[in-house]
C-alpha positions as CSV (number, residue, x, y, z in Angstrom):
1,X,24.6,-2.4,14.4
2,X,23.6,0.7,16.4
3,X,22.8,4.2,15.1
4,X,26.0,5.4,16.5
5,X,28.0,2.9,14.5
6,X,26.2,3.8,11.3
7,X,26.8,7.5,12.0
8,X,30.5,6.8,12.4
9,X,30.7,4.9,9.2
10,X,29.0,7.5,7.1
11,X,30.7,10.4,8.8
12,X,27.5,12.0,10.2
13,X,27.1,14.0,13.4
14,X,23.3,14.6,13.1
15,X,21.4,11.9,14.9
16,X,17.9,13.1,13.7
17,X,18.9,13.1,10.0
18,X,20.6,9.7,10.3
19,X,17.4,8.2,11.9
20,X,15.3,9.7,9.1
21,X,17.5,8.1,6.5
22,X,17.4,4.8,8.3
23,X,13.6,4.8,8.4
24,X,13.4,5.8,4.8
25,X,15.7,3.0,3.9
26,X,13.7,0.5,5.8
27,X,10.5,1.7,4.2
28,X,12.0,1.3,0.7
29,X,13.3,-2.2,1.5
30,X,9.8,-3.1,2.7
31,X,8.3,-1.9,-0.6
32,X,10.7,-3.9,-2.6
33,X,10.8,-7.2,-0.6
34,X,7.1,-7.1,0.8
35,X,8.2,-8.6,4.2
36,X,5.3,-7.3,6.2
37,X,2.1,-8.1,4.5
38,X,-1.2,-7.4,6.3
39,X,-4.7,-8.4,5.0
40,X,-7.4,-5.8,5.4
41,X,-11.0,-6.5,4.8
42,X,-13.3,-3.6,3.8
43,X,-17.0,-4.0,3.0
44,X,-18.0,-2.6,-0.3
45,X,-21.2,-0.6,-0.8
46,X,-23.4,0.0,-3.8
47,X,-22.6,3.0,-5.9
48,X,-19.5,3.9,-3.8
49,X,-16.3,4.4,-5.7
50,X,-13.8,5.8,-3.2
51,X,-12.9,4.0,0.1
52,X,-10.6,4.9,3.0
53,X,-7.5,2.8,3.3
54,X,-5.2,2.3,6.4
55,X,-2.9,5.3,7.1
56,X,0.2,3.0,7.2
57,X,-0.5,1.3,3.9
58,X,2.4,1.4,1.5
59,X,1.1,-0.6,-1.5
60,X,-2.0,-2.5,-2.6
61,X,-1.0,-5.9,-3.8
62,X,-4.5,-7.3,-4.7
63,X,-8.1,-6.5,-4.4
64,X,-10.5,-9.4,-4.4
65,X,-14.4,-9.6,-4.4
66,X,-16.7,-12.5,-3.6
67,X,-18.6,-13.8,-6.6
68,X,-16.9,-11.5,-9.0
69,X,-17.5,-13.0,-12.5
70,X,-18.5,-16.4,-10.9
71,X,-21.3,-18.0,-8.9
72,X,-19.1,-20.5,-6.9
73,X,-18.7,-18.3,-3.8
74,X,-15.2,-17.7,-4.5
75,X,-13.0,-14.6,-4.1
76,X,-11.5,-13.5,-7.4
77,X,-9.1,-10.6,-8.2
78,X,-10.6,-7.5,-9.7
79,X,-8.5,-6.4,-12.7
80,X,-6.6,-3.1,-12.3
81,X,-8.0,-0.4,-14.6
82,X,-5.4,1.4,-16.7
83,X,-6.4,4.7,-18.1
84,X,-9.4,6.9,-17.7
85,X,-12.9,5.3,-17.1
86,X,-15.2,5.2,-20.1
87,X,-18.2,6.3,-18.1
88,X,-18.3,9.1,-15.7
89,X,-19.7,8.8,-12.2
90,X,-22.8,10.7,-10.9
91,X,-20.4,13.0,-8.9
92,X,-18.5,13.9,-12.1
93,X,-15.2,12.1,-11.3
């Protein structure tokens, strides 16, 4: 189906707005169905809390760390923290 056919079906005459709606819809479908999943590896540093993520990232599915709560050289998921941290960082955050 072409953009022109979609525009005819919805009764729109604005190509730019229709393309924006199509892109928004595809992004929402991707968030729900998780069709395009990329694995990104970021090295962690001691005493660093904040990291830069890829600009095109939509959602973090899992964060795993080597030797987290084990000594078997396995990657294990780091549990998600819900709520405020109990201890403040040195930078006051």
